[in-house]
VOPAGU-2260 file (C-alpha; in pm, 1 decimal, decimal comma):
REM VOPAGU-2260
SITE   aa  ch    i         X         Y         Z
SITE  MET   A    0  -20283,4   -7551,5   17092,5
SITE  GLN   A    1  -20101,3   -7597,8   16758,1
SITE  GLN   A    2  -20329,7   -7664,4   16470,2
SITE  GLY   A    3  -20271,6   -7990,3   16273,2
SITE  LYS   A    4  -20154,9   -7988,3   15908,9
SITE  ASP   A    5  -20418,0   -7972,0   15639,6
SITE  PRO   A    6  -20479,6   -8339,6   15537,1
SITE  LYS   A    7  -20555,4   -8235,2   15177,0
SITE  LYS   A    8  -20212,4   -8070,4   15142,2
SITE  ARG   A    9  -20045,5   -8374,1   15299,9
SITE  PHE   A   10  -20223,0   -8604,4   15050,2
SITE  LEU   A   11  -20113,1   -8385,4   14760,0
SITE  LYS   A   12  -19747,7   -8400,4   14867,4
SITE  ILE   A   13  -19756,4   -8779,7   14900,9
SITE  SER   A   14  -19933,7   -8836,6   14568,4
SITE  ILE   A   15  -19693,1   -8609,4   14378,9
SITE  ILE   A   16  -19388,5   -8823,8   14471,5
SITE  PRO   A   17  -19473,7   -9140,9   14272,6
SITE  ALA   A   18  -19602,7   -8929,7   13984,8
SITE  LEU   A   19  -19271,9   -8743,1   13977,1
SITE  ILE   A   20  -19073,1   -9068,5   13979,6
SITE  ILE   A   21  -19274,9   -9205,0   13686,8
SITE  PHE   A   22  -19227,6   -8878,9   13497,5
SITE  LEU   A   23  -18850,0   -8889,7   13549,2
SITE  LEU   A   24  -18832,4   -9250,6   13431,3
SITE  LEU   A   25  -19036,3   -9169,5   13122,7
SITE  ALA   A   26  -18810,4   -8874,3   13050,6
SITE  ALA   A   27  -18503,1   -9096,3   13074,0
SITE  GLY   A   28  -18636,1   -9376,2   12855,8
SITE  ALA   A   29  -18928,6   -9595,0   12760,7
SITE  LEU   A   30  -19099,8   -9818,8   13014,1
SITE  GLY   A   31  -19185,8  -10174,8   12923,7
SITE  ALA   A   32  -19516,1  -10346,2   12994,6
SITE  ASP   A   33  -19379,5  -10465,8   13329,3
SITE  GLY   A   34  -19289,3  -10109,9   13430,5
SITE  ARG   A   35  -18912,6  -10144,7   13386,4
SITE  GLU   A   36  -18703,9   -9913,1   13169,9
SITE  SER   A   37  -18634,1  -10055,7   12826,9
SITE  ALA   A   38  -18513,7   -9963,4   12479,7
SITE  LYS   A   39  -18718,1  -10057,5   12175,9
SITE  TYR   A   40  -18440,3   -9969,6   11931,1
SITE  ILE   A   41  -18083,4  -10061,0   12028,0
SITE  PHE   A   42  -17767,2   -9968,8   11838,6
SITE  LEU   A   43  -17437,0  -10126,0   11942,1
SITE  PHE   A   44  -17139,6   -9965,0   11766,1
SITE  ILE   A   45  -16807,9  -10150,9   11802,5
SITE  GLY   A   46  -16489,5   -9969,0   11706,8
SITE  ASP   A   47  -16252,3  -10261,8   11667,9
SITE  GLY   A   48  -15914,6  -10171,9   11821,1
SITE  MET   A   49  -16042,8   -9831,5   11938,1
SITE  GLY   A   50  -15865,3   -9719,2   12256,6
SITE  GLU   A   51  -15853,4   -9381,6   12426,8
SITE  ALA   A   52  -15568,7   -9257,5   12205,1
SITE  GLN   A   53  -15758,0   -9353,3   11890,7
SITE  VAL   A   54  -16062,3   -9159,2   12010,5
SITE  ARG   A   55  -15851,9   -8855,3   12102,6
SITE  THR   A   56  -15679,5   -8860,5   11763,4
SITE  ALA   A   57  -16015,5   -8869,1   11585,7
SITE  GLU   A   58  -16136,9   -8576,5   11797,9
SITE  LEU   A   59  -15834,2   -8366,4   11706,2
SITE  TYR   A   60  -15855,2   -8462,7   11340,0
SITE  ARG   A   61  -16224,1   -8373,1   11305,2
SITE  ILE   A   62  -16178,0   -8046,2   11494,0
SITE  GLY   A   63  -15875,5   -7961,9   11278,5
SITE  SER   A   64  -16077,3   -8031,8   10964,4
SITE  GLY   A   65  -16345,9   -7787,7   11076,6
SITE  ALA   A   66  -16608,7   -8061,8   11113,6
SITE  GLY   A   67  -16625,5   -8041,9   11493,9
SITE  GLU   A   68  -16584,9   -8320,4   11747,4
SITE  PRO   A   69  -16709,2   -8675,5   11678,3
SITE  ALA   A   70  -17066,7   -8763,3   11770,1
SITE  LEU   A   71  -16956,5   -9011,8   12035,0
SITE  SER   A   72  -16767,2   -8736,7   12217,0
SITE  THR   A   73  -17099,2   -8557,4   12269,8
SITE  PHE   A   74  -17270,7   -8857,3   12430,6
SITE  PRO   A   75  -17375,1   -8774,0   12788,7
SITE  VAL   A   76  -17266,6   -9106,3   12943,0
SITE  ARG   A   77  -16905,7   -9226,6   12956,3
SITE  GLY   A   78  -16758,3   -9548,6   13093,9
SITE  SER   A   79  -16469,6   -9789,9   13043,9
SITE  ILE   A   80  -16437,0  -10168,8   13031,4
SITE  SER   A   81  -16164,0  -10420,6   13104,6
SITE  THR   A   82  -16099,6  -10660,9   12819,0
SITE  HIS   A   83  -15896,7  -10965,4   12933,3
SITE  SER   A   84  -16010,7  -11305,3   12808,6
SITE  ALA   A   85  -16055,2  -11622,6   13015,5
SITE  ASP   A   86  -15702,7  -11742,8   12939,9
SITE  ALA   A   87  -15499,5  -11427,8   12866,8
SITE  ALA   A   88  -15442,0  -11073,2   12986,0
SITE  VAL   A   89  -15461,7  -10956,7   12623,7
SITE  THR   A   90  -15776,7  -11061,2   12441,8
SITE  ASP   A   91  -15836,6  -11134,6   12078,2
SITE  SER   A   92  -16152,4  -11027,5   11895,4
SITE  ALA   A   93  -16324,1  -11366,7   11926,5
SITE  ALA   A   94  -16302,3  -11377,2   12305,4
SITE  ALA   A   95  -16382,4  -11006,5   12342,0
SITE  GLY   A   96  -16677,4  -11027,8   12104,2
SITE  THR   A   97  -16809,8  -11335,3   12283,9
SITE  ALA   A   98  -16781,9  -11162,6   12623,6
SITE  MET   A   99  -16972,0  -10854,1   12506,0
SITE  ALA   A  100  -17231,1  -11058,6   12317,3
SITE  SER   A  101  -17302,3  -11327,4   12578,9
SITE  GLY   A  102  -17184,9  -11193,5   12914,8
SITE  TYR   A  103  -16934,9  -11477,7   12964,4
SITE  LYS   A  104  -16558,5  -11503,0   12928,3
SITE  THR   A  105  -16402,0  -11749,9   12692,3
SITE  ASN   A  106  -16052,9  -11831,8   12564,6
SITE  ASN   A  107  -15881,3  -11647,6   12283,6
SITE  GLY   A  108  -15979,0  -11792,4   11948,2
SITE  VAL   A  109  -16309,5  -11938,0   12071,9
SITE  LEU   A  110  -16630,2  -11799,1   11924,9
SITE  GLY   A  111  -16965,6  -11802,1   12105,4
SITE  MET   A  112  -16871,8  -12100,3   12324,2
SITE  ASP   A  113  -16738,4  -12150,9   12675,7
SITE  PRO   A  114  -16364,7  -12216,8   12735,9
SITE  SER   A  115  -16419,2  -12594,3   12722,1
SITE  ARG   A  116  -16558,1  -12553,5   12368,4
SITE  THR   A  117  -16852,9  -12777,6   12460,8
SITE  LYS   A  118  -17129,3  -12527,8   12551,6
SITE  ASN   A  119  -17284,7  -12267,6   12324,7
SITE  LEU   A  120  -17333,0  -11922,2   12474,7
SITE  THR   A  121  -17646,6  -11730,9   12378,0
SITE  SER   A  122  -17577,9  -11381,3   12248,7
SITE  ILE   A  123  -17781,1  -11069,5   12320,2
SITE  ALA   A  124  -17860,0  -11051,7   11946,9
SITE  GLU   A  125  -18002,4  -11405,4   11948,4
SITE  THR   A  126  -18212,7  -11318,0   12253,2
SITE  ALA   A  127  -18344,2  -11006,1   12077,5
SITE  ARG   A  128  -18433,9  -11221,6   11774,3
SITE  ASP   A  129  -18617,0  -11473,0   11993,3
SITE  ARG   A  130  -18818,2  -11192,2   12151,8
SITE  GLY   A  131  -18947,4  -11083,8   11814,6
SITE  MET   A  132  -18714,0  -10791,8   11745,8
SITE  LYS   A  133  -18544,7  -10764,0   11408,4
SITE  VAL   A  134  -18164,6  -10799,4   11413,8
SITE  GLY   A  135  -17895,8  -10669,5   11181,5
SITE  ILE   A  136  -17516,3  -10666,2   11156,7
SITE  VAL   A  137  -17305,5  -10419,3   10959,5
SITE  THR   A  138  -16925,9  -10437,4   10937,0
SITE  SER   A  139  -16645,5  -10294,3   10727,6
SITE  SER   A  140  -16460,4  -10622,4   10779,8
SITE  PHE   A  141  -16565,9  -10970,6   10664,4
SITE  LEU   A  142  -16911,5  -11085,2   10774,4
SITE  ASN   A  143  -16768,7  -11408,9   10915,5
SITE  ASP   A  144  -16480,8  -11235,3   11094,8
SITE  ALA   A  145  -16459,1  -11276,2   11472,0
SITE  THR   A  146  -16636,5  -10964,6   11599,8
SITE  PRO   A  147  -16957,9  -10981,8   11392,7
SITE  ALA   A  148  -16960,8  -11362,3   11416,2
SITE  ALA   A  149  -16959,2  -11347,9   11797,9
SITE  PHE   A  150  -17324,0  -11238,6   11781,8
SITE  TYR   A  151  -17453,6  -11525,8   11566,4
SITE  ALA   A  152  -17196,2  -11810,5   11556,1
SITE  HIS   A  153  -17077,7  -12084,3   11792,2
SITE  ARG   A  154  -16750,1  -12248,4   11691,1
SITE  PRO   A  155  -16446,3  -12382,8   11879,0
SITE  SER   A  156  -16222,5  -12181,3   11646,5
SITE  ARG   A  157  -16266,9  -11839,2   11491,0
SITE  ILE   A  158  -16103,6  -11966,4   11171,0
SITE  ASP   A  159  -16379,8  -12220,1   11100,1
SITE  TYR   A  160  -16489,9  -11980,3   10829,4
SITE  TYR   A  161  -16707,0  -12216,3   10629,5
SITE  GLU   A  162  -16909,3  -12329,8   10930,9
SITE  ILE   A  163  -16936,7  -11971,4   11056,9
SITE  GLY   A  164  -17071,9  -11870,0   10716,7
SITE  GLU   A  165  -17329,7  -12149,0   10734,2
SITE  GLN   A  166  -17435,7  -12028,1   11079,8
SITE  LEU   A  167  -17474,7  -11676,4   10942,4
SITE  ILE   A  168  -17725,6  -11806,7   10688,8
SITE  ASP   A  169  -17910,5  -12006,8   10954,8
SITE  SER   A  170  -17901,5  -11729,6   11217,3
SITE  GLY   A  171  -18252,2  -11599,4   11164,8
SITE  PHE   A  172  -18116,7  -11244,2   11162,7
SITE  ASP   A  173  -18276,9  -11001,2   10920,9
SITE  TYR   A  174  -17994,1  -10793,6   10774,6
SITE  PHE   A  175  -17623,2  -10839,4   10707,2
SITE  ALA   A  176  -17404,7  -10584,9   10531,3
SITE  GLY   A  177  -17032,2  -10548,0   10482,8
SITE  GLY   A  178  -16745,0  -10753,1   10350,0
SITE  GLY   A  179  -16798,9  -11095,9   10199,5
SITE  HIS   A  180  -16686,3  -11417,6   10362,1
SITE  LEU   A  181  -16327,1  -11474,5   10462,5
SITE  PRO   A  182  -16160,7  -11755,5   10265,9
SITE  GLU   A  183  -16275,0  -12071,1   10439,8
SITE  GLN   A  184  -16066,2  -12346,7   10589,0
SITE  ARG   A  185  -16158,2  -12663,6   10399,4
SITE  ALA   A  186  -16379,2  -12858,6   10634,8
SITE  GLN   A  187  -16524,7  -13205,9   10578,1
SITE  GLY   A  188  -16460,2  -13179,9   10206,9
SITE  LYS   A  189  -16668,2  -12863,6   10168,5
SITE  SER   A  190  -16561,9  -12572,5    9955,7
SITE  GLN   A  191  -16641,2  -12204,0    9938,2
SITE  GLY   A  192  -16830,4  -12283,8    9620,9
SITE  SER   A  193  -17077,0  -12499,8    9813,5
SITE  LEU   A  194  -17153,8  -12205,4   10037,6
SITE  ARG   A  195  -17210,4  -11981,4    9739,7
SITE  THR   A  196  -17472,0  -12218,4    9598,8
SITE  ARG   A  197  -17693,0  -12111,6    9888,0
SITE  ARG   A  198  -17697,5  -11753,6    9760,3
SITE  LYS   A  199  -17925,3  -11616,9    9494,0
SITE  LYS   A  200  -17803,3  -11429,8    9191,1
SITE  GLY   A  201  -17945,0  -11107,5    9332,4
SITE  ASP   A  202  -17653,8  -11071,3    9575,8
SITE  THR   A  203  -17476,6  -10742,4    9522,9
SITE  GLY   A  204  -17105,1  -10672,9    9504,3
SITE  CYS   A  205  -16912,7  -10374,0    9638,6
SITE  SER   A  206  -17045,4  -10130,1    9382,4
SITE  ALA   A  207  -17365,7  -10032,0    9561,6
SITE  PRO   A  208  -17549,0  -10088,9    9890,1
SITE  GLY   A  209  -17856,1  -10235,4    9723,3
SITE  PRO   A  210  -17999,2  -10549,1    9886,0
SITE  GLY   A  211  -17934,2  -10905,5    9779,0
SITE  TYR   A  212  -18093,7  -11210,8    9936,9
SITE  LEU   A  213  -17983,1  -11519,3   10124,0
SITE  PRO   A  214  -18217,6  -11806,4   10208,2
SITE  ARG   A  215  -18298,4  -11849,8   10575,8
SITE  PRO   A  216  -18369,0  -12222,1   10622,8
SITE  ALA   A  217  -18444,6  -12189,6   10994,0
SITE  ARG   A  218  -18749,4  -11969,3   10948,6
SITE  GLY   A  219  -18838,4  -11993,8   10584,1
SITE  LYS   A  220  -18788,5  -11621,4   10530,0
SITE  LYS   A  221  -18509,6  -11423,2   10365,6
SITE  ILE   A  222  -18205,3  -11248,4   10503,6
SITE  ILE   A  223  -18156,4  -10911,6   10340,0
SITE  ALA   A  224  -17788,7  -10867,0   10260,0
SITE  ALA   A  225  -17574,4  -10594,6   10109,4
SITE  VAL   A  226  -17258,5  -10794,9   10064,0
SITE  CYS   A  227  -16921,7  -10698,8    9923,1
SITE  ALA   A  228  -16864,7  -11048,1    9784,1
SITE  ARG   A  229  -16505,7  -10983,2    9674,6
SITE  GLY   A  230  -16377,5  -10918,0   10027,2
SITE  HIS   A  231  -16374,1  -10659,0   10302,2
SITE  LEU   A  232  -16476,3  -10299,2   10245,9
SITE  PRO   A  233  -16183,7  -10073,8   10149,5
SITE  TYR   A  234  -16024,6   -9838,1   10396,5
SITE  GLU   A  235  -16225,7   -9518,9   10399,6
SITE  MET   A  236  -15933,4   -9317,8   10258,1
SITE  ASP   A  237  -15907,7   -9565,7    9966,8
SITE  ARG   A  238  -16281,6   -9593,6    9904,2
SITE  THR   A  239  -16399,7   -9500,3    9557,3
SITE  ALA   A  240  -16726,8   -9324,2    9479,3
SITE  GLY   A  241  -16896,9   -9645,9    9372,0
SITE  SER   A  242  -16827,0   -9834,9    9694,0
SITE  PRO   A  243  -17078,5   -9809,6    9982,2
SITE  SER   A  244  -16976,5   -9638,2   10303,3
SITE  LEU   A  245  -17035,8   -9772,4   10653,0
SITE  ALA   A  246  -17289,3   -9492,3   10703,2
SITE  GLU   A  247  -17480,9   -9588,6   10387,0
SITE  LEU   A  248  -17500,0   -9952,2   10494,1
SITE  THR   A  249  -17612,4   -9843,4   10841,6
SITE  LYS   A  250  -17881,8   -9615,1   10700,8
SITE  LEU   A  251  -18003,3   -9892,2   10471,0
SITE  GLY   A  252  -18022,1  -10127,5   10767,9
SITE  ILE   A  253  -18221,5   -9882,3   10977,0
SITE  GLY   A  254  -18477,5   -9846,8   10700,1
SITE  LEU   A  255  -18509,8  -10221,5   10652,9
SITE  LEU   A  256  -18521,4  -10311,5   11023,7
SITE  ASP   A  257  -18753,4  -10038,5   11148,1
SITE  ASN   A  258  -19079,1  -10195,6   11266,9
SITE  PRO   A  259  -19326,9  -10167,4   11555,8
SITE  ASP   A  260  -19158,7  -10449,4   11752,7
SITE  GLY   A  261  -18816,3  -10282,5   11759,4
SITE  PHE   A  262  -18472,1  -10386,7   11640,4
SITE  PHE   A  263  -18115,1  -10453,1   11749,9
SITE  LEU   A  264  -17843,5  -10331,9   11510,2
SITE  ILE   A  265  -17471,5  -10402,1   11554,9
SITE  VAL   A  266  -17232,4  -10184,8   11353,0
SITE  GLU   A  267  -16859,5  -10266,4   11353,6
SITE  GLY   A  268  -16585,9  -10036,0   11233,4
SITE  GLY   A  269  -16359,5  -10332,0   11164,2
SITE  LYS   A  270  -16095,9  -10169,6   10944,5
SITE  MET   A  271  -15985,3   -9939,9   11229,0
SITE  ASP   A  272  -15826,8  -10246,2   11388,6
SITE  TRP   A  273  -15652,8  -10339,2   11063,7
SITE  ALA   A  274  -15505,7   -9989,3   11038,1
SITE  CYS   A  275  -15383,2  -10000,3   11397,7
SITE  HIS   A  276  -15214,7  -10336,0   11339,1
SITE  LEU   A  277  -15028,2  -10158,9   11057,5
SITE  ASN   A  278  -14958,5   -9857,8   11284,6
SITE  ASP   A  279  -15126,1   -9641,3   11021,1
SITE  ALA   A  280  -15281,6   -9347,9   11209,3
SITE  ALA   A  281  -15414,1   -9171,5   10898,7
SITE  ALA   A  282  -15598,6   -9479,4   10772,9
SITE  MET   A  283  -15731,5   -9536,7   11124,8
SITE  VAL   A  284  -15857,7   -9182,6   11167,7
SITE  HIS   A  285  -16035,2   -9181,2   10831,2
SITE  ASP   A  286  -16213,3   -9502,6   10931,5
SITE  MET   A  287  -16295,9   -9346,4   11269,8
SITE  VAL   A  288  -16457,4   -9055,6   11084,5
SITE  ALA   A  289  -16654,8   -9306,2   10871,4
SITE  PHE   A  290  -16756,3   -9487,8   11190,9
SITE  ASP   A  291  -16869,7   -9156,1   11336,7
SITE  ALA   A  292  -17079,3   -9087,1   11025,7
SITE  ALA   A  293  -17253,1   -9422,0   11077,6
SITE  ALA   A  294  -17321,4   -9332,2   11441,3
SITE  ARG   A  295  -17476,4   -9004,9   11324,2
SITE  GLU   A  296  -17727,7   -9206,0   11118,7
SITE  ALA   A  297  -17831,6   -9376,9   11442,6
SITE  LEU   A  298  -17849,5   -9041,8   11621,5
SITE  SER   A  299  -18075,0   -8910,4   11348,4
SITE  PHE   A  300  -18307,3   -9205,6   11408,0
SITE  ALA   A  301  -18288,3   -9148,1   11785,8
SITE  GLN   A  302  -18405,8   -8790,3   11740,4
SITE  ARG   A  303  -18729,1   -8929,4   11594,5
SITE  HIS   A  304  -18765,4   -9185,6   11876,5
SITE  PRO   A  305  -18587,8   -9017,8   12171,4
SITE  LYS   A  306  -18750,1   -9217,8   12454,4
SITE  GLU   A  307  -18720,9   -9557,4   12285,8
SITE  THR   A  308  -18369,1   -9558,3   12138,2
SITE  LEU   A  309  -18037,5   -9654,7   12297,3
SITE  LEU   A  310  -17696,0   -9599,8   12138,7
SITE  VAL   A  311  -17385,6   -9763,1   12286,7
SITE  VAL   A  312  -17042,4   -9707,8   12129,9
SITE  LEU   A  313  -16744,2   -9907,2   12254,4
SITE  ALA   A  314  -16439,7  -10112,1   12155,9
SITE  ASP   A  315  -16356,9  -10480,0   12190,9
SITE  HIS   A  316  -15990,9  -10404,7   12268,8
SITE  GLU   A  317  -15712,7  -10157,5   12190,1
SITE  THR   A  318  -15469,9  -10228,7   11906,8
SITE  GLY   A  319  -15112,7  -10112,1   11857,6
SITE  GLY   A  320  -15040,3   -9963,0   12200,8
SITE  MET   A  321  -15110,1   -9623,3   12046,3
SITE  SER   A  322  -15028,2   -9306,0   12238,2
SITE  ILE   A  323  -15055,1   -8938,3   12153,7
SITE  GLU   A  324  -14819,6   -8675,2   12288,2
SITE  GLU   A  325  -14967,8   -8457,1   12558,7
SITE  GLY   A  326  -15037,6   -8104,9   12439,4
SITE  ILE   A  327  -15071,0   -8189,6   12068,5
SITE  THR   A  328  -15335,7   -7964,0   11917,4
SITE  ALA   A  329  -15578,4   -8010,7   11630,7
SITE  ALA   A  330  -15388,7   -7744,6   11435,1
SITE  GLN   A  331  -15069,1   -7950,9   11466,0
SITE  LEU   A  332  -15215,2   -8296,3   11401,7
SITE  PHE   A  333  -15457,6   -8237,8   11115,5
SITE  PRO   A  334  -15215,2   -8100,9   10850,0
SITE  VAL   A  335  -14977,9   -8393,9   10905,8
SITE  LEU   A  336  -15230,0   -8679,1   10889,9
SITE  SER   A  337  -15435,6   -8521,3   10611,5
SITE  ALA   A  338  -15122,1   -8509,5   10392,9
SITE  GLN   A  339  -15131,9   -8889,8   10359,2
SITE  LYS   A  340  -15321,7   -8978,6   10040,7
SITE  GLU   A  341  -15366,9   -9353,5   10072,0
SITE  SER   A  342  -15348,4   -9631,1   10328,3
SITE  SER   A  343  -15018,0   -9804,8   10391,4
SITE  GLU   A  344  -15183,3  -10121,0   10259,5
SITE  SER   A  345  -15253,0   -9945,7    9930,4
SITE  PHE   A  346  -14896,5   -9812,5    9922,8
SITE  THR   A  347  -14767,0  -10167,8    9972,4
SITE  VAL   A  348  -14913,2  -10255,6    9630,9
SITE  LYS   A  349  -14684,8   -9986,2    9482,7
SITE  VAL   A  350  -14386,8  -10130,2    9670,7
SITE  ASP   A  351  -14461,3  -10477,6    9532,9
SITE  ARG   A  352  -14483,0  -10336,5    9181,8
SITE  PHE   A  353  -14160,6  -10137,7    9224,7
SITE  ARG   A  354  -13975,0  -10446,6    9350,0
SITE  LYS   A  355  -14063,1  -10629,3    9028,4
SITE  GLY   A  356  -13935,0  -10344,5    8810,8
SITE  GLN   A  357  -13590,7  -10278,4    8665,3
SITE  GLN   A  358  -13495,6   -9949,7    8834,3
SITE  ARG   A  359  -13504,0  -10052,9    9201,1
SITE  THR   A  360  -13325,8   -9753,9    9352,7
SITE  PHE   A  361  -13415,4   -9556,7    9663,8
SITE  GLU   A  362  -13395,2   -9234,2    9463,0
SITE  GLY   A  363  -13656,2   -9376,1    9226,6
SITE  MET   A  364  -13886,4   -9473,8    9513,6
SITE  LEU   A  365  -13854,4   -9151,5    9716,8
SITE  PRO   A  366  -14098,1   -8946,3    9501,5
SITE  LEU   A  367  -14361,7   -9218,2    9551,0
SITE  ILE   A  368  -14310,2   -9201,4    9928,7
SITE  THR   A  369  -14333,1   -8823,2    9923,7
SITE  ASP   A  370  -14648,4   -8824,6    9713,6
SITE  SER   A  371  -14831,6   -9094,3    9914,2
SITE  PHE   A  372  -14741,2   -8970,6   10263,1
SITE  GLY   A  373  -14673,5   -8601,1   10217,1
SITE  LEU   A  374  -14323,0   -8641,7   10360,8
SITE  HIS   A  375  -14171,6   -8340,5   10187,7
SITE  SER   A  376  -13932,7   -8255,3   10469,9
SITE  LEU   A  377  -13717,9   -8540,0   10599,1
SITE  SER   A  378  -13423,1   -8528,3   10837,8
SITE  GLU   A  379  -13104,7   -8721,8   10768,5
SITE  SER   A  380  -13196,1   -8981,4   11032,0
SITE  GLU   A  381  -13541,6   -9026,4   10876,1
SITE  LEU   A  382  -13383,8   -9078,0   10534,1
SITE  VAL   A  383  -13157,7   -9345,3   10687,6
SITE  GLU   A  384  -13465,6   -9517,1   10834,3
SITE  LEU   A  385  -13634,5   -9516,6   10496,4
SITE  ARG   A  386  -13323,5   -9638,6   10312,3
SITE  THR   A  387  -13282,8   -9927,6   10557,1
SITE  ALA   A  388  -13648,4  -10024,9   10519,2
SITE  PHE   A  389  -13628,8   -9987,2   10140,7
SITE  ALA   A  390  -13337,8  -10231,1   10125,5
SITE  GLN   A  391  -13544,3  -10490,2   10311,9
SITE  SER   A  392  -13853,8  -10428,5   10098,6
SITE  MET   A  393  -13658,7  -10485,2    9778,9
SITE  LEU   A  394  -13554,3  -10832,2    9894,6
SITE  PRO   A  395  -13778,2  -11127,8    9810,7
SITE  LYS   A  396  -13980,7  -11201,7   10124,3
SITE  GLU   A  397  -13820,6  -11541,0   10177,5
SITE  GLN   A  398  -13471,9  -11380,2   10185,8
SITE  ARG   A  399  -13546,2  -11129,0   10460,0
SITE  LYS   A  400  -13379,1  -11195,3   10792,8
SITE  ARG   A  401  -13677,6  -11196,0   11025,1
SITE  ASP   A  402  -13483,1  -11174,8   11349,2
SITE  ARG   A  403  -13597,9  -11002,4   11668,8
SITE  GLU   A  404  -13481,4  -10658,7   11554,4
SITE  TYR   A  405  -13657,6  -10695,3   11218,2
SITE  LEU   A  406  -13983,9  -10795,6   11385,8
SITE  ARG   A  407  -13955,8  -10512,2   11637,2
SITE  ARG   A  408  -13923,2  -10260,2   11355,5
SITE  TYR   A  409  -14157,6  -10400,1   11095,7
SITE  GLY   A  410  -14361,1  -10683,8   11244,7
SITE  PRO   A  411  -14512,1  -10906,4   10972,9
SITE  TYR   A  412  -14569,7  -10608,3   10741,2
SITE  GLU   A  413  -14393,1  -10438,6   10449,8
SITE  PRO   A  414  -14086,3  -10259,6   10597,5
SITE  LEU   A  415  -14104,0   -9948,3   10379,9
SITE  SER   A  416  -14479,1   -9897,7   10434,0
SITE  VAL   A  417  -14450,4   -9933,9   10812,0
SITE  THR   A  418  -14151,0   -9700,7   10829,6
SITE  ALA   A  419  -14316,4   -9426,5   10623,7
SITE  THR   A  420  -14631,5   -9431,9   10837,7
SITE  ARG   A  421  -14437,3   -9430,4   11162,2
SITE  ILE   A  422  -14228,9   -9130,1   11052,5
SITE  LEU   A  423  -14545,1   -8946,1   10954,7
SITE  ASN   A  424  -14713,5   -9043,7   11283,9
SITE  ARG   A  425  -14422,5   -8910,9   11489,9
SITE  LYS   A  426  -14456,0   -8574,1   11317,4
SITE  ALA   A  427  -14818,7   -8572,6   11438,3
SITE  GLY   A  428  -14716,1   -8664,5   11794,3
SITE  ILE   A  429  -14831,6   -9027,3   11766,3
SITE  THR   A  430  -14630,6   -9334,6   11864,1
SITE  TRP   A  431  -14701,3   -9708,5   11873,5
SITE  SER   A  432  -14562,1   -9977,4   12103,8
SITE  SER   A  433  -14661,0  -10289,3   11908,9
SITE  PHE   A  434  -14830,3  -10437,0   11603,1
SITE  GLY   A  435  -15075,7  -10635,8   11814,4
SITE  HIS   A  436  -15348,1  -10590,2   12071,8
SITE  SER   A  437  -15288,2  -10443,3   12416,0
SITE  GLY   A  438  -15454,5  -10516,2   12748,8
SITE  ALA   A  439  -15565,9  -10157,5   12806,6
SITE  ASP   A  440  -15918,2  -10072,5   12918,0
SITE  VAL   A  441  -16129,0   -9924,2   12639,6
SITE  PRO   A  442  -16394,0   -9649,9   12639,6
SITE  VAL   A  443  -16772,0   -9679,0   12635,4
SITE  PHE   A  444  -17007,4   -9400,8   12525,2
SITE  ALA   A  445  -17386,3   -9414,8   12562,4
SITE  HIS   A  446  -17686,6   -9203,3   12469,2
SITE  GLY   A  447  -18060,4   -9241,4   12506,2
SITE  ALA   A  448  -18299,5   -9478,7   12681,9
SITE  GLY   A  449  -18136,4   -9646,9   12981,5
SITE  SER   A  450  -17792,9   -9509,8   12895,2
SITE  ALA   A  451  -17710,0   -9411,8   13255,2
SITE  ILE   A  452  -17624,4   -9771,2   13347,8
SITE  PHE   A  453  -17323,6   -9764,3   13113,1
SITE  ALA   A  454  -17135,8   -9508,6   13324,3
SITE  GLY   A  455  -16836,0   -9609,7   13536,4
SITE  GLU   A  456  -16577,8   -9888,0   13519,2
SITE  TYR   A  457  -16672,1  -10251,3   13468,7
SITE  ASP   A  458  -16585,1  -10567,0   13273,8
SITE  ASN   A  459  -16671,4  -10633,7   12909,4
SITE  THR   A  460  -16903,3  -10916,6   13016,6
SITE  ASP   A  461  -17125,0  -10653,1   13180,5
SITE  ILE   A  462  -17209,0  -10507,4   12839,0
SITE  ALA   A  463  -17435,9  -10802,1   12751,3
SITE  ARG   A  464  -17594,2  -10798,4   13095,5
SITE  LYS   A  465  -17667,1  -10426,2   13083,6
SITE  LEU   A  466  -17814,2  -10457,1   12734,0
SITE  MET   A  467  -18019,5  -10757,3   12844,7
SITE  SER   A  468  -18167,8  -10555,6   13131,1
SITE  LEU   A  469  -18288,4  -10293,8   12882,2
SITE  LEU   A  470  -18406,6  -10527,0   12608,8
SITE  HIS   A  471  -18754,4  -10448,9   12483,7
SITE  PHE   A  472  -19044,0  -10694,1   12518,3
SITE  PRO   A  473  -19258,8  -10657,7   12202,5
């Protein structure tokens, strides 16, 4: 007769199974008090306008520079999200930001409200605040611009800048850093000056990332702010030594927010979108590198808290319909883009100055083009392109014939600046299809506690829901 199995061995096998499951969950991320996986420290990095081509270009540029691939390219989890808004196939930043922040679609131009503009939508950042976590927002754009504002503001229009600025002050968030407020639309007789009276004299300008203070009426505490009061942060390639970088502002935020109850920090690389609107690949890639440096600050923090920290890097939409030629190598791309010395926006200042001068000849302008963009070798057809654009740029803006062909070539931007960047981009294997947003899906990268749920293809509204499922209970 066959002997039965040893009951002690059978018990051991059964008891090992739940222990193994718990061990695997702990290895993947922290467990909350209710036994679910959670993240005590959450970083959400938003590369505004960052599509697949933008990411690939940044990879090639960093590799070509000898710095290696971007941090986000090393993240173990990869996904992609659809980006359409409630009323359009191509989203704007307000609708995309609202979808990612709240988990609900809204119409283009609407901020933190439903499409009817009658119901406020609660953002993941507001929920984190209400659970006792500290919350911060860092951006290279304006602090009351659409993407950062989607996490704290509720307005029927993204251009209600004054009211958005008031909601920033009343948000109850702990840290804001980046560009100052966008020029407000006059509303109910208010002025930008009346908003400024709510600031203390300790507010800093662009010269350093030291903290200033804003009153927080809702809770009687203070918002810590490193604000560039004169406007947005400069493009990374135009940034001077005295101006704070996105990484410095991120590092400052981490130090100020770190506490036993956890934090939620949103970091936006906003100027990448601006560069893509201008079809300026070099300016974009420098800001991508700056964005990557900020992400590395978060990774450094995650190394100290590996089971409690989640990093998610994504985009709100793609800008410019950018594409990169198949087979382009880092060795081909880097020398071309690194030859550009300043952003096309900075070069436009030179064009404006040249137009007001006495010697307005193409021959006089060509050395400036060569110096700014490194275009030392130009074909006859490229010289014709530049001459045609130069002729338009020398006209007063009101005299330019803005017909369909003009807008196709130059959009709403300075003709000579756009043409120079596009010629340079082509030499690097990069082309653009528009000056606006596209409806393309955009990438998601994730690392750390609970990151596995960000794999695959899904909608941008799922970002808020996934983050909500991992939100820490202090």
